C-alpha positions in Angstrom: 68.9 14.6 119.1 64.7 15.1 119.5 62.8 18.4 120.6 62.2 16.9 123.9 65.8 16.7 124.9 66.1 20.4 124.0 63.7 21.5 126.4 65.7 20.8 130.0 68.9 21.8 128.8 66.9 25.4 127.3 65.3 25.6 130.9 68.4 25.0 132.9 70.1 27.8 130.7 67.4 29.9 131.3 67.8 29.0 135.2 71.0 29.8 135.2 70.4 33.2 133.5 68.2 33.9 136.0 70.1 33.5 138.9 72.8 35.6 137.1 69.9 38.2 136.8 69.4 37.7 140.5 72.5 37.8 141.8 73.5 40.9 139.8 74.2 43.8 142.8 71.4 46.6 142.9 72.2 50.3 142.7 70.8 53.3 142.7 72.1 54.3 139.2 71.5 52.0 136.7 74.8 51.1 134.3 73.2 52.3 131.4 72.7 55.7 133.0 75.9 55.8 134.8 77.5 55.2 131.2 76.1 58.6 130.0 77.9 61.9 130.2 74.9 63.6 132.0 74.4 60.4 134.5 78.0 60.3 135.4 78.1 64.2 136.3 74.7 64.0 138.6 76.5 60.8 140.4 79.7 62.7 141.3 78.0 65.8 142.4 75.8 63.8 144.6 78.5 61.9 145.9 80.6 64.9 146.4 78.0 66.7 148.6 77.3 63.1 150.4 80.7 63.2 151.1 81.3 67.1 152.2 78.3 66.9 154.2 79.0 63.8 156.3 82.5 65.2 156.5 81.5 68.6 158.2 79.2 66.5 160.5 81.8 64.4 162.1 84.8 66.2 162.0 82.9 69.7 162.5 83.1 69.1 166.5 86.7 67.8 166.5 88.1 70.9 165.0 86.3 73.3 166.5 87.4 71.4 169.9 90.8 71.7 168.3 90.6 75.1 167.2 88.9 76.2 170.3 92.0 75.5 172.9 94.0 77.9 170.2 91.5 80.6 171.2 91.4 83.2 173.7 88.7 83.0 176.4 86.8 86.1 175.0 86.9 84.5 171.4 85.5 81.2 172.5 82.8 82.5 174.4 81.7 85.1 171.7 78.9 85.0 169.7 78.7 84.2 166.6 81.8 82.0 166.9 84.7 82.7 164.4 85.6 79.7 162.5 89.1 80.7 162.6 91.5 82.1 165.8 92.4 85.5 164.7 95.6 84.8 167.2 97.1 81.2 167.7 97.9 80.7 171.7 99.1 77.0 171.7 100.0 77.9 175.5 96.9 76.7 176.6 97.7 73.6 175.7 100.9 73.6 178.2 98.4 75.4 180.8 95.7 73.0 180.7 98.8 70.1 181.1 99.8 72.0 184.4 96.9 73.5 186.1 95.0 70.4 185.9 98.1 67.3 186.4 96.7 65.6 183.1 100.0 63.5 183.3 98.7 61.8 186.7 95.2 61.6 185.0 96.4 60.2 182.0 98.6 57.0 183.9 95.3 56.4 186.1 93.6 55.6 183.0 96.2 54.3 181.3 96.4 52.0 184.7 92.9 51.1 184.7 92.5 50.8 180.9 95.5 47.8 180.6 94.1 46.1 183.9 91.0 45.5 182.4 92.5 44.7 178.9 94.2 41.6 180.6 91.3 40.5 182.7 89.1 40.6 179.5 91.7 38.6 177.5 92.2 36.0 180.0 88.6 35.7 181.3 86.7 36.4 178.3 89.5 34.6 175.9 88.6 31.1 178.0 84.7 31.9 178.3 84.6 32.1 174.2 86.5 29.5 174.0 84.8 27.4 176.3 81.7 27.6 174.4 82.8 27.0 171.0 85.0 24.3 171.2 84.4 21.9 174.6 80.6 22.8 174.4 79.5 22.5 177.6 76.3 21.6 179.2 73.2 24.2 178.7 76.0 26.1 176.6 73.6 27.7 174.2 71.5 28.6 176.7 74.3 30.3 178.9 75.0 32.2 175.4 71.6 33.0 175.0 71.8 34.8 178.6 75.0 36.6 177.8 73.5 38.1 174.6 70.2 38.9 176.2 72.0 41.2 178.6 73.3 43.4 175.6 69.3 44.4 175.2 69.0 46.4 178.5 70.7 50.2 178.4 73.9 50.4 180.6 72.1 53.1 182.8 69.5 50.7 184.3 72.4 48.3 185.8 74.3 51.1 187.4 72.7 51.0 190.8 72.8 46.9 191.0 76.0 47.2 190.0 76.8 50.2 192.7 75.8 48.1 194.9 77.4 45.2 194.6 80.9 46.9 194.5 80.0 48.5 197.1 79.7 45.3 198.9 81.1 42.3 197.4 79.0 39.2 198.3 80.4 36.1 199.9 83.9 38.3 200.0 82.1 41.4 202.3 84.7 44.1 200.9 83.7 47.5 199.8 85.4 48.2 196.2 85.1 52.3 196.2 88.5 54.0 194.9 89.8 50.5 194.0 91.3 49.6 190.6 89.1 46.7 191.3 85.4 48.4 190.5 87.0 49.2 187.3 88.3 46.0 186.0 85.8 43.5 187.8 82.1 45.0 185.8 84.5 45.0 182.6 85.3 41.6 182.3 81.3 40.6 181.9 81.7 41.7 177.9 79.0 40.0 176.4 79.3 41.4 173.3 83.7 40.6 173.1 83.0 37.1 174.1 80.3 36.8 171.2 83.1 38.1 169.0 85.9 35.4 170.3 83.0 32.4 170.1 82.2 33.1 166.4 86.0 33.9 165.1 86.8 30.5 167.3 83.8 28.8 165.7 85.6 29.2 162.7 88.6 27.6 163.3 89.0 24.0 161.8 88.3 21.2 164.1 90.9 19.2 162.8 93.8 21.4 163.9 92.3 20.5 167.4 91.9 17.1 166.6 95.5 16.8 165.6 96.8 18.9 168.8 94.3 16.3 170.8 96.5 13.6 169.3 99.1 14.7 169.6 98.7 14.6 173.5 97.8 18.3 174.2 95.3 19.0 176.6 92.4 21.5 176.4 94.7 24.9 177.9 97.8 23.7 176.0 95.8 23.7 172.6 94.4 27.2 173.7 97.8 28.7 174.2 99.6 27.0 171.4 97.0 26.5 168.4 94.1 28.4 168.8 95.7 32.2 170.2 98.6 32.1 167.4 95.9 32.2 165.0 93.2 34.7 166.8 95.4 37.9 166.4 93.2 39.6 164.4 90.2 39.1 166.8 92.1 39.7 170.0 93.2 43.1 168.7 89.8 44.1 168.4 89.0 43.3 171.9 92.5 45.0 173.2 91.0 47.7 171.1 87.5 47.6 172.8 88.4 47.3 176.2 90.8 50.1 176.2 89.0 52.7 174.9 85.9 51.6 176.7 87.7 52.5 179.6 88.9 55.3 178.3 85.4 57.2 177.2 83.3 55.8 180.6 82.5 59.3 182.7 79.4 57.7 184.8 81.0 54.5 186.3 84.6 56.2 187.3 82.8 59.0 188.8 80.6 57.0 191.1 83.1 54.7 192.3 86.1 56.3 192.2 85.2 59.5 194.2 89.1 60.3 195.4 90.7 63.0 192.9 94.1 61.1 193.1 92.3 58.1 191.7 89.9 59.5 189.3 90.3 58.8 185.2 91.2 61.7 182.6 87.3 62.4 182.1 86.2 62.4 185.5 89.3 64.5 186.8 88.7 67.5 183.7 85.3 67.3 184.8 85.9 67.7 188.4 88.1 70.2 187.8 86.7 72.4 185.3 85.0 75.0 187.9 87.2 78.2 187.8 89.2 77.2 184.8 89.0 79.3 181.6 86.8 77.5 178.8 90.0 77.8 176.1 92.0 75.9 179.0 89.1 73.3 179.3 88.6 72.4 175.8 92.6 72.2 175.5 92.2 69.5 177.8 89.7 68.1 176.3 91.3 67.8 173.3 94.4 66.2 174.8 91.9 63.4 176.2 91.0 63.0 172.9 94.0 62.3 170.8 94.9 58.6 172.8 91.4 57.3 171.6 91.8 59.1 168.0 95.2 57.9 167.5 94.1 54.1 168.8 91.6 54.1 165.7 94.2 55.6 162.9 96.5 53.6 163.5 94.5 50.2 163.8 91.4 50.8 161.6 92.5 47.9 159.2 92.7 45.8 162.0 89.4 46.6 163.4 87.7 46.1 160.1 89.3 42.8 159.8 88.6 41.6 163.2 85.2 42.4 163.1 84.5 40.2 159.9 86.8 37.8 160.9 85.2 34.7 161.4 82.0 35.6 159.7 82.2 33.3 156.5 84.0 30.0 157.0 86.1 28.1 154.8 
């Protein structure tokens, strides 16, 4: 074997070594420094301080809200505020539930939220499936126009949406104080359509071809093949739909002026005047509990659904 034949082999080995070196993840602290006792100590100290800081920033307002509902009115408004209640008053939550009629407001919010969920699952899934698998004419242009709407601030669209709901074109109906004023605008969710389309793109084409060979129509393929394997992304879209209606304030306040039909957030705001601060904080805590439970119970589904379809194979 001559020296000329060894040169290409050595160059290929050097290229592979360089590729491995480039692919190695980079960190703020090198493995050599982390292997020393001083480096490990500094690393864990900085890590603990960062975690503690972010914990205080994110959980501090929640702690203040929960404990504020357990304090007296004088203790809530005093300055500087107390870190712990001097005396616990759980009856504030019971008073908030009765005085502000949270049961009725909670029922209204659940009604609007799950109605919006049903419409989003029907129309957004159909739109994403058609753009992903049926590939209509100008499908990419339509998707691009949908994604462009994500760049527009939501407050800019409030006035045209309100005018549309006030007098719906063609049918000429006023949808104020109607659940349709909440349901119809929530259907036009470009972000959910994009998430669903990205997941549908990752489904192998062979599955759809096999269903077509068996005589299944596009609707039957969607119902029997696509939807059963799309549970992760459907769970994410469902959570986003419910939480989106639950936390919305401006749009329900404009379209639902009737007190008997208001959502939880708008109802608490409308009844805030004349209610003690500690009772109001207790009502806000009750309104926050459902969404927090949804996140704690389905956080794995949220993360897995957001990353699903990102990599084919």
